[in-house]
N, C-alpha and C positions, 0 to 999 in steps of 0.2 A: 555927108561923109566927112566934111571938115570938122563938124562938131564931134564926131566920133574920134577922129585923130587928135583933136584938141583935148578931149576927155582922157584919152589914153596917155598922152604926153603929160598932162597935169597929174594924173595918177602916179606916173613914174617919178615925178619930181618931188612929190610930197613924201617926206620920210615916214616910213612905216615902223611903228614901235611894236616889237614882238615881245610879249610877256610870257615868261615860262609858267607852267602850271606846277602843281604840287609835286608831280612825279619828277619833273626835271629839277626842281629846287632840291628835293630830297636826294636825288641821285648825285648831286654835287657833294653831299656828305660822304657817300660811298666812294666817290673819286678821291676826296681828301683823305679818307681812311687808307685807301690803297697807296697813295703817294707817301703818307706818313709811315706806313708799314715798310714799304720798300726802302725808306730812308732810315729805318730803325729809330724814328722820332717818337719816343714814348709820350712825351708831353703833348705833341701834336695829335696823337691818337686819343689820349685821355680827354683833351679839350673838346672832342667831338661828341662825348657822351653827356646826356642830361644828368643833373645831380642825383636824380632818383632812378637811374637806369638799372635794369635787371640784366645781368651778364652771365652767360654760360660759355666759357672759353673751350676751344677744341681740346686742350690738354688739361683742363681744370677739373678736379674732382668735386668742386663745390660751387654753389651759387654765390655770385658776388652782387651785392646791392649797395656798395659804398664806393665812392671815387677812389679812395686809397687802395681798395681791393683790386679794382680794375688796373690801377697804376702798377701795383705789385705784380699782377699777372703779366703785363706787357714788358716788364723789365727784362724778361728772357729774350726779347728780340734784339737786344744789344749784343748777344753772343751768336756764334755760328753764322757770321755774316759773310757774304751778302745774303740777304733774304729778299724774297719776292712773293707777291700775291697776285695771282692771275684769276680774275673773275670770268667764269665761263657762262654757260647757259643760266638764265635767271628769268623770273617772272615778277611782275609788279601788280599790286592791288592798291589802288588809291581809296583809302577808307573815308577821307574827308579832305578839306582844303588844308588841314594841318596834321594829317597822319597818312603815312604811306608804308606799305609792307613790301619788302624785297625778299625773295627766297630763290635759292639756286645752288649751283655748283661752283666751287673754286678750288684752287690748288695753292698751297703754301710750299715754298721751297726755302731751304737753308743750306749752308755749306759747312761741313764738318770735316776736318783733316783734308781739306782740298777737294772733297767729294760733295756733289750736290745731292741733297735728300729731298724728295718730293712727298708731300702729304696731300692726297686728294681729299677734299672735304666738301661739306654742304653747309649752307648758312641760312639763317632767317634774321632779318633786321627790321625793326619797326622804327621808323624815323618820324619824329613829331616836331611840330613848330610851336615854340613857346616864347617866353620873354627873351630868351637868349638866341632866338632864331632856330634853325633846323638842327636837331641833335638826335643822336641814337638813344632811344628809350629802352629798346630791348635788343639784345645781341645773343644769338645762339649759333655756335659753330660746332660741328662734330665730324670725326673722321668718316669718310664715305665708305659704306660697306662694300666689300669686294674691290675697293680701290687701292 
């Protein structure tokens, strides 16, 4: 019995290092995107994208494949503030130790002439780990049908 108590006490005293997996690491990018969006921090958002990212914005009529195109798209978040992004239901698929897919529902809100405007949307993000760490490699957002 004493040995058991000693083993339990020893186990409690030894620091346990918890390492996050790819899903948790990639989700940090999602959280950073959310915070940067809420702060209308365009450069903070653009810095989350891989240099070769593919981007289909909610209100964009074209496919963006260059950092300056992504930057130009997000310049709009500096207007009609405050803006918020709320991520709702989502699902995750871990493709590998360096690639994770998130897909789900979100809602963008902006303020125009003192009135809040909500845009229910849906998203797909592919977040990959490369030389620069975890970055968004694919971004798709579109208005939610019936929303």
